[in-house]
C-alpha positions as CSV (number, residue, x, y, z in Angstrom):
1,M,-29.1,-30.6,15.0
2,P,-26.5,-28.1,13.5
3,A,-25.2,-28.4,10.0
4,K,-22.0,-30.2,9.6
5,G,-19.0,-29.0,7.6
6,P,-17.0,-31.1,5.1
7,A,-14.8,-32.7,7.8
8,Q,-17.9,-33.6,9.9
9,G,-20.1,-35.2,7.3
10,P,-22.6,-33.9,4.7
11,V,-24.0,-30.4,4.9
12,K,-27.7,-30.3,5.7
13,G,-30.4,-27.8,5.5
14,S,-30.4,-24.8,3.1
15,A,-26.6,-25.0,2.6
16,G,-27.0,-28.6,1.3
17,N,-29.7,-27.4,-1.0
18,V,-27.4,-24.7,-2.4
19,V,-24.6,-27.2,-3.0
20,R,-27.0,-29.6,-4.7
21,A,-28.4,-26.8,-6.9
22,V,-24.9,-25.6,-8.0
23,R,-23.8,-29.2,-8.7
24,D,-26.9,-29.9,-10.8
25,R,-26.3,-26.7,-12.9
26,L,-22.7,-27.4,-13.5
27,S,-22.5,-29.8,-16.4
28,S,-19.2,-31.4,-17.3
29,S,-19.0,-29.2,-20.4
30,T,-19.3,-26.1,-18.1
31,V,-16.5,-27.4,-15.9
32,A,-14.4,-28.1,-19.0
33,D,-15.1,-24.6,-20.3
34,L,-14.0,-23.1,-16.9
35,R,-10.8,-25.1,-16.9
36,S,-10.0,-24.0,-20.4
37,R,-10.7,-20.4,-19.5
38,V,-8.4,-20.7,-16.4
39,E,-5.6,-22.0,-18.7
40,E,-6.1,-19.1,-21.1
41,L,-6.0,-16.6,-18.2
42,E,-2.8,-18.2,-16.8
43,A,-1.2,-17.9,-20.2
44,E,-2.2,-14.2,-20.3
45,V,-0.8,-13.6,-16.9
46,Q,2.6,-15.1,-18.0
47,E,2.6,-12.9,-21.0
48,C,1.9,-9.8,-18.8
49,R,4.7,-10.8,-16.5
50,A,7.1,-11.0,-19.5
51,V,6.0,-7.6,-20.8
52,N,6.4,-6.1,-17.3
53,L,9.9,-7.5,-17.0
54,R,10.8,-6.0,-20.4
55,V,9.4,-2.6,-19.3
56,A,11.4,-2.8,-16.1
57,E,14.5,-3.5,-18.2
58,L,13.8,-0.5,-20.5
59,V,13.3,1.8,-17.4
60,D,16.7,0.7,-16.1
61,V,18.3,1.5,-19.5
62,V,16.7,4.9,-19.6
63,T,17.7,5.6,-16.0
64,E,21.3,4.6,-16.8
65,L,21.3,6.9,-19.9
66,L,19.9,10.0,-18.2
67,V,22.8,10.8,-16.0
68,P,25.5,10.4,-18.6
69,M,23.4,12.3,-21.1
70,A,22.9,15.2,-18.7
71,K,26.6,15.3,-18.0
72,G,27.4,15.2,-21.8
73,D,29.3,12.0,-21.4
74,D,28.9,10.8,-25.0
75,E,31.3,7.9,-24.6
76,K,29.4,6.4,-21.7
77,V,26.1,6.9,-23.5
78,Q,27.5,5.1,-26.6
79,A,28.8,2.2,-24.4
80,L,25.4,1.8,-22.7
81,L,23.6,1.8,-26.0
82,E,25.9,-0.8,-27.4
83,R,25.4,-3.0,-24.3
84,Y,21.7,-2.6,-24.6
85,H,21.6,-3.5,-28.3
86,G,23.8,-6.5,-27.5
87,S,21.2,-7.8,-25.1
88,L,18.4,-7.8,-27.6
């Protein structure tokens, strides 16, 4: 008889043995450690997103400054810098 998937009942044969072996090796403290690590990684991802957003904002400021600086438009450069400092 073929092995059955989760929707069809318990898995039999070598796949069932693997599932049992993994379940036996994973203690509740291991699961708690893994959950804790996932939470840490999620926090780090959020921090990276915030840093990436800040870098994108700085790239926008630099891009906006390059054209007026190349044209020698000191008034526009000063206005852009003031706007940038006000956003901090």
